[in-house]
PLY file of the C-alpha trace (Angstrom):
ply
format ascii 1.0
element vertex 125
property float x
property float y
property float z
element edge 124
property int vertex1
property int vertex2
end_header
-13.81 11.26 3.13
-10.99 11.18 5.65
-7.36 10.25 5.17
-5.33 8.77 8.01
-1.54 8.62 8.15
0.30 6.76 10.89
3.87 7.43 11.99
6.19 6.67 14.86
6.81 2.97 14.38
10.24 1.39 14.46
12.54 -1.13 16.07
12.77 -1.08 19.86
14.20 -3.39 22.49
11.94 -5.22 24.94
10.96 -2.87 27.73
11.31 0.17 25.52
8.75 2.73 24.42
7.32 4.14 21.22
4.69 6.75 20.49
2.52 6.26 17.43
0.76 9.19 15.84
-2.23 9.21 13.50
-2.79 12.42 11.56
-6.19 12.89 9.94
-7.11 15.11 7.04
-10.24 15.71 5.04
-12.66 15.61 7.96
-12.47 16.25 11.66
-12.05 13.27 13.94
-12.89 15.16 17.13
-16.46 13.89 17.39
-16.00 10.26 16.42
-14.47 7.25 18.06
-10.93 6.44 16.92
-9.16 3.15 17.26
-5.80 1.46 16.97
-5.57 -2.09 15.65
-2.60 -4.33 14.93
-1.86 -7.29 12.74
1.03 -9.68 13.19
2.20 -11.95 10.35
-0.14 -14.88 9.92
-2.68 -13.50 12.38
-5.95 -11.62 12.11
-6.15 -7.92 12.68
-6.96 -7.29 16.34
-8.25 -4.41 18.41
-5.72 -2.59 20.59
-7.33 0.59 21.93
-10.05 3.11 21.22
-11.03 6.57 22.36
-14.56 7.90 22.01
-15.55 11.37 20.89
-15.92 12.29 24.57
-12.54 10.85 25.53
-13.64 7.51 27.00
-10.87 4.97 26.48
-10.90 1.21 26.05
-8.00 -1.24 25.81
-7.53 -4.86 25.02
-6.42 -6.78 28.11
-2.90 -7.51 26.89
-1.94 -3.81 26.64
-3.86 -2.37 29.58
-1.52 -0.50 31.90
1.18 -0.29 29.23
-0.46 1.59 26.36
-2.25 4.93 26.48
-4.48 6.31 23.74
-5.15 10.03 23.56
-6.32 12.63 21.09
-5.34 16.18 20.18
-8.42 17.62 18.56
-6.68 20.89 17.69
-4.23 18.92 15.54
-6.79 16.35 14.39
-4.46 13.67 15.71
-4.69 10.50 17.77
-1.72 9.15 19.70
-0.80 5.75 21.11
1.90 5.80 23.77
3.36 2.33 24.14
5.52 1.52 27.16
7.08 -1.69 28.46
6.96 -3.15 24.99
7.17 -6.91 24.57
8.16 -9.06 21.57
4.51 -10.11 21.24
3.61 -6.48 20.53
5.41 -6.78 17.20
2.91 -6.03 14.44
1.76 -3.59 11.82
-0.25 -0.97 13.69
-3.24 0.69 12.05
-5.21 3.78 12.96
-8.91 3.73 12.13
-11.86 6.09 12.32
-15.18 4.73 13.52
-18.58 5.81 12.22
-19.97 6.53 15.69
-19.01 8.75 18.62
-19.09 5.91 21.12
-19.06 2.21 20.40
-20.55 -0.09 23.01
-19.32 -3.64 23.04
-16.80 -5.31 20.78
-14.62 -3.23 18.44
-14.32 -5.17 15.22
-12.26 -4.06 12.20
-15.38 -4.33 10.04
-17.03 -1.58 12.14
-14.41 0.98 11.13
-14.85 2.45 7.63
-11.63 4.48 7.41
-8.08 3.14 7.78
-4.51 4.30 7.49
-1.75 2.33 5.78
-0.14 1.21 9.00
3.20 1.64 10.73
5.48 -1.26 11.65
6.43 -1.85 15.27
9.14 -4.42 15.93
10.17 -5.34 19.47
13.36 -7.34 19.49
16.73 -7.52 21.18
0 1
1 2
2 3
3 4
4 5
5 6
6 7
7 8
8 9
9 10
10 11
11 12
12 13
13 14
14 15
15 16
16 17
17 18
18 19
19 20
20 21
21 22
22 23
23 24
24 25
25 26
26 27
27 28
28 29
29 30
30 31
31 32
32 33
33 34
34 35
35 36
36 37
37 38
38 39
39 40
40 41
41 42
42 43
43 44
44 45
45 46
46 47
47 48
48 49
49 50
50 51
51 52
52 53
53 54
54 55
55 56
56 57
57 58
58 59
59 60
60 61
61 62
62 63
63 64
64 65
65 66
66 67
67 68
68 69
69 70
70 71
71 72
72 73
73 74
74 75
75 76
76 77
77 78
78 79
79 80
80 81
81 82
82 83
83 84
84 85
85 86
86 87
87 88
88 89
89 90
90 91
91 92
92 93
93 94
94 95
95 96
96 97
97 98
98 99
99 100
100 101
101 102
102 103
103 104
104 105
105 106
106 107
107 108
108 109
109 110
110 111
111 112
112 113
113 114
114 115
115 116
116 117
117 118
118 119
119 120
120 121
121 122
122 123
123 124
């Protein structure tokens, strides 16, 4: 079993930055793919970014060039650096642990067995 705890969310103005952190306990996350998802009110949970066990990264088109996912295996932590934030980035952001080291193709929420509770990101002036 693995427990995931997100932090770093908050209120930021458009164009600002936030760094989300996902701390894992119970099991190492260094060899598995980790992902960030988000869910806005009234919308389905959607994929944001993922990093494989070998460090290969993948982003949804709307955040590419603005968000960066990384991992610190020594701290059993995954980070999401978010720059140039837009109002449409407002959502509850979730960290999730995959069951494989590298996922080919679509990253669906149903493929991830372990989830954190989420951290709220609000982009507003």
